[in-house]
N, C-alpha and C positions, 0 to 999 in steps of 0.2 A: 721131451717129457712124455712119459707114457704110463698107462694104467691098464695093462693087458690082463685078460682072463683066458688062460689057454689050457683047458683040460684036454685029455686025449681024444675024446669023442666029439666030432663036429656035428652040428645039426644039419639035417637035410632039407628042411622046409624053407627057411629064409633064403632070399636071393641076393647076390652081390650086385650093387648098383655102382658102376664106375663113372657116373656123372651126377652125383647127388648135389643138391643145392647147398650153398654156404649155410643158409639158415638151418637146414636139417642137420648138418654135421655139427654146427655150433651148439645146437640144443642137446644132441647126444653127448658130445664131449663135456659140456658144462655139467651134465648129470653124472657122467662117468668119473670125472675128476673132482667130485665134491669133497673127497677126503684125501686127495693126493697132496703130498707135502709141498712140492714146489708151487703148485697152483694156489694152495692155501697161503703160502708165504707172500705171493704176489698179490692175491686178490682178497685175502682175509676170509672171513666166514660168511660173507654175504653172497647168497645165491644170485642176486641181481647183478652184483659186481662181476662175479665169475661169468655169468652169461654174456654180459656186455664185453668183457675182455676176450672171450672166445670169438664173439661176433666180429670185433674189430681186428683181431689177429688173423682169423681165417679170411676175412675180406682182403687184408693186406697180402696174404700168401697167394690168393687167387689172382693177383695182378702179375705174378711171376710167370713168364712163358714156360709152358711145360709142366707146371705144378699139377698134382693129381689129388683127387679126393675119391674115397671109397666109402660105401655104407653097406651094411648088411641089413636087409629090410624084411621084416615078417609081416603078418597080417595086420598087426597094430601099428606099423610104421618102423622107422629105423631103430635098431637095437645096438649097433656098433658102428664106429666110424674111424677113418684113418686119413691122414694128410701127409703127402710126400712133396718135397721140393727137389728139383733136379740139380745135377752137379754144377757147382759154381754159382748157384742162384743168389741174387742180391736184390733187395727191394730198391726201386728207383727212389730218388730223393722226394719225388711227389708222393709216392706211396708211403714212405716213411713219415712224411709230414702229416698225411691224412690219418695214418694209424695213431700217431702221437696225439693229434687233436681229438680224435674219437675217444681214445683211452683216457686222456686227461679229463675230458668233459664227463664221461660216464663212470669212470673208475677212480679218478683222483691221481694226484702226482705220485703217490707211493707205488701204484701199479706200474706207471711208466718207468720210474727210476729202477725198480727191482727187475722188471723185464729186461731193460737195457743192460743192467748189471749181469744178469744170468746169461744173456746172449753174448756179451763181450767175452766172457770166460769160456763158454762152451763152444762157440762157433770158431774160436781160434784154432781148435784142434781138428776141425772137420776136414777130411781130405777133399781137395778141389774136385776130384773126379768121382766122388761118391754121391749118391742120393742121400737126402736126409729125411728120416722118418720123424716128422715134427710131432705128430700125435697119433696115438691109437688108444681107443677106449671102448668099453662095453657098459651099457646102462646097468645099474645094480640089479634090476629085475631079471636080466638075462644072463647074469654072471653064472659061470659053472656049466654052461651048455655048449661050449666049443666055439662061440661066436668069434672071439679074439683070435683063436688059432686059425679058423677058416679065413678070416680077413688077412691075417699076416701071411699065410701060405700064398694067397692070391697076389698080394702086392709084391712079395719077394719073387714070384714067378714072372711078374710083369717088368721088373727092373733089370736093366742090362748094363749099367755103368761098370766100367772096368774095376773100379775100387770097391764096388758093392754098396752097402747101405750103412749109414751112420745114424746113431741115436744117442740121446742122453736120458738118464733116469735118476731121480732122487729117491727112489724107493729101493732099499737094499733087497727086498724080496723079489723084485723084478729081474735082478741080475741073473739068477739061476734060470728063470724062465727064458730069457733071451739066449742064454748059453745053449739051451736045448735046441734053438733054431740056428745055431752056428755063429752067434755073435761072440766076440772076444772083447774083454775090457781093455781099453787103451790107457785111460788115465782116471784118477780120482781127484775131484776138485772140491774145495770148500767155497760155497757161495752163500754168504750170510750164515744161517744156521744149517744149511743143507749140505749133505755129503753126496755129491753128484758123480755118477759113473758115466764116462763116455765109452761107447761100444761101437764096434765095427764088424760087419759081416762081409767077408770077401766074396766076390762073385764065384759061383761054382757052376759046373756044367749042367747040373740038375738042381735048381733052387728048391 
């Protein structure tokens, strides 16, 4: 699920942090995904539920060996964030149970059920040898300044898996943006009311 903002001109001031905290990334992504359709379907309209869901989900992803987080940070703090998981990554049974308990307690059963439903359909098509771009987003106040483009350029340059990078998006407007970066649509899936595109960017010699 992704909510990128990728204009042609990238900012020069903010710096990329390749080891941001889970808390910082969760706050950025909760803000960035406030109007994203899949997140709204899972979390509803409550900002508190959305923030709790991102916190629980990013903490679970952080238990996966080799997982990566990136943030673009300006003078006022992080303005964009991204999360990647490595090829073949799976949560351990303990991490799955902890995620479910946290999400159930803070977000309710609907969020648990809909997340699992989304993942069951979208993860089935992920190539085993590809990285997965779990999330990328820019806070609304920084949209249109090239933050998403700069962050995506960096993480694509850092990934070396033979099959490339896999992602899903429930926003039809994002498909063309990802195509600009070399992603190709693999499948289109119906998940509840969502029309989800799964996309793959094959590894190139010069990402």
